[in-house]
Structures are given as C-alpha cells and as structure tokens.
C-alpha positions as a Python dict, from the first residue, in 0.01 Angstrom:
ca = {
    (1, 'X'): (0, 0, 0),
    (2, 'X'): (226, 295, -64),
    (3, 'X'): (188, 483, -388),
    (4, 'X'): (479, 646, -563),
    (5, 'X'): (505, 1022, -586),
    (6, 'X'): (436, 1004, -958),
    (7, 'X'): (113, 812, -899),
    (8, 'X'): (6, 1063, -635),
    (9, 'X'): (81, 1353, -870),
    (10, 'X'): (-120, 1189, -1147),
    (11, 'X'): (-409, 1134, -908),
    (12, 'X'): (-412, 1498, -797),
    (13, 'X'): (-393, 1615, -1158),
    (14, 'X'): (-686, 1389, -1255),
    (15, 'X'): (-897, 1535, -975),
    (16, 'X'): (-814, 1893, -1078),
    (17, 'X'): (-879, 1812, -1443),
    (18, 'X'): (-1217, 1657, -1359),
    (19, 'X'): (-1315, 1959, -1147),
    (20, 'X'): (-1205, 2209, -1414),
    (21, 'X'): (-1397, 2032, -1690),
    (22, 'X'): (-1698, 2007, -1460),
    (23, 'X'): (-1677, 2379, -1396),
    (24, 'X'): (-1673, 2448, -1770),
    (25, 'X'): (-1979, 2228, -1822),
    (26, 'X'): (-2168, 2401, -1540),
    (27, 'X'): (-2064, 2742, -1674),
    (28, 'X'): (-2193, 2663, -2024),
    (29, 'X'): (-2519, 2522, -1887),
    (30, 'X'): (-2573, 2825, -1663),
    (31, 'X'): (-2502, 3086, -1930),
    (32, 'X'): (-2716, 2908, -2189),
    (33, 'X'): (-3001, 2863, -1940),
    (34, 'X'): (-2994, 3233, -1846),
    (35, 'X'): (-2980, 3337, -2211),
    (36, 'X'): (-3279, 3121, -2306),
    (37, 'X'): (-3469, 3231, -1993),
    (38, 'X'): (-3436, 3604, -2062),
    (39, 'X'): (-3509, 3593, -2435),
    (40, 'X'): (-3890, 3624, -2390),
    (41, 'X'): (-3841, 3941, -2186),
    (42, 'X'): (-3624, 4121, -2443),
    (43, 'X'): (-3811, 4275, -2735),
    (44, 'X'): (-3529, 4448, -2921),
    (45, 'X'): (-3331, 4221, -3156),
    (46, 'X'): (-3016, 4436, -3115),
    (47, 'X'): (-3026, 4380, -2740),
    (48, 'X'): (-3067, 4004, -2793),
    (49, 'X'): (-2764, 4007, -3023),
    (50, 'X'): (-2561, 4207, -2771),
    (51, 'X'): (-2655, 3972, -2486),
    (52, 'X'): (-2575, 3668, -2700),
    (53, 'X'): (-2239, 3812, -2808),
    (54, 'X'): (-2146, 3899, -2450),
    (55, 'X'): (-2244, 3552, -2329),
    (56, 'X'): (-2051, 3389, -2611),
    (57, 'X'): (-1743, 3596, -2527),
    (58, 'X'): (-1763, 3492, -2161),
    (59, 'X'): (-1796, 3127, -2258),
    (60, 'X'): (-1517, 3133, -2514),
    (61, 'X'): (-1264, 3319, -2299),
    (62, 'X'): (-1339, 3124, -1979),
    (63, 'X'): (-1328, 2790, -2160),
    (64, 'X'): (-1000, 2882, -2331),
    (65, 'X'): (-845, 2995, -2002),
    (66, 'X'): (-946, 2675, -1822),
    (67, 'X'): (-799, 2457, -2095),
    (68, 'X'): (-482, 2669, -2101),
    (69, 'X'): (-456, 2620, -1724),
    (70, 'X'): (-494, 2243, -1768),
    (71, 'X'): (-218, 2239, -2031),
    (72, 'X'): (8, 2436, -1796),
    (73, 'X'): (-72, 2199, -1509),
    (74, 'X'): (1, 1898, -1731),
    (75, 'X'): (339, 2044, -1830),
    (76, 'X'): (444, 2140, -1476),
    (77, 'X'): (251, 1893, -1263),
    (78, 'X'): (564, 1760, -1089),
    (79, 'X'): (648, 2109, -962),
    (80, 'X'): (290, 2212, -886),
    (81, 'X'): (176, 1899, -706),
    (82, 'X'): (516, 1790, -574),
    (83, 'X'): (521, 2079, -326),
    (84, 'X'): (174, 1987, -202),
    (85, 'X'): (272, 1624, -156),
    (86, 'X'): (591, 1714, 32),
    (87, 'X'): (396, 1943, 267),
    (88, 'X'): (125, 1684, 321),
    (89, 'X'): (388, 1418, 400),
    (90, 'X'): (567, 1654, 640),
    (91, 'X'): (239, 1730, 818),
    (92, 'X'): (162, 1358, 846),
    (93, 'X'): (509, 1298, 992),
    (94, 'X'): (455, 1575, 1249),
    (95, 'X'): (116, 1435, 1345),
    (96, 'X'): (253, 1082, 1376),
    (97, 'X'): (543, 1196, 1597),
    (98, 'X'): (312, 1399, 1821),
    (99, 'X'): (520, 1714, 1774),
    (100, 'X'): (233, 1889, 1596),
    (101, 'X'): (8, 1851, 1899),
    (102, 'X'): (275, 2003, 2125),
    (103, 'X'): (325, 2296, 1883),
    (104, 'X'): (-49, 2369, 1872),
    (105, 'X'): (-80, 2353, 2252),
    (106, 'X'): (196, 2612, 2305),
}
C-alpha cells in the first residue's frame, strides 16, 4: 500500500511533534526533580528564590521555543519534510537498482 506524500509528511510531523512534547515533559520533570532535591541542602531563602527563578526561566524559554518550533514546522511542513521524503525515495531507488552498491564499492 503506497501512501501519498501528504500522508507521509503528516506522519513525520506527528513523530516530531510527539518527540518534542515528550522532551518538554522530561525537561519539566527533570528540572522540578532537581529543584525539589536540592532544597534541603540550601539554607538561604534568597538562594532558593534565585535557583527557582533560574529554573523557571529555563522552563519557560525552552517550552516556548519548542512550541514555536512546532508552529513553524506545522506552517512549513511540506518544505521541511518534502526534501527528506524526496531524498529517501531517491536512496531507495538507488538501492533497488543496485547502483548504490556499485558506488560504495568504488
């Protein structure tokens, strides 16, 4: 069953979207875990506030940049993923014809 280019693009975008959102979830969990883990070792309230503010800034800016990237990918997914699909199809054609094996052997 052959899928259309549009279906293949949508599939690649879904995978990238899933991975990006997963990264954001792991990032939030990691930063929050580290923050909670170090709190007992920090006595000064000003240092706790500084660490919390820095962690919050990292989370906010990284989350915003990932979602901005996803919006950009959604807007330009035909251009972004179309090139990948064309190259993958060209490589498959070379492999099927046997020309790729001859080029590697040379």
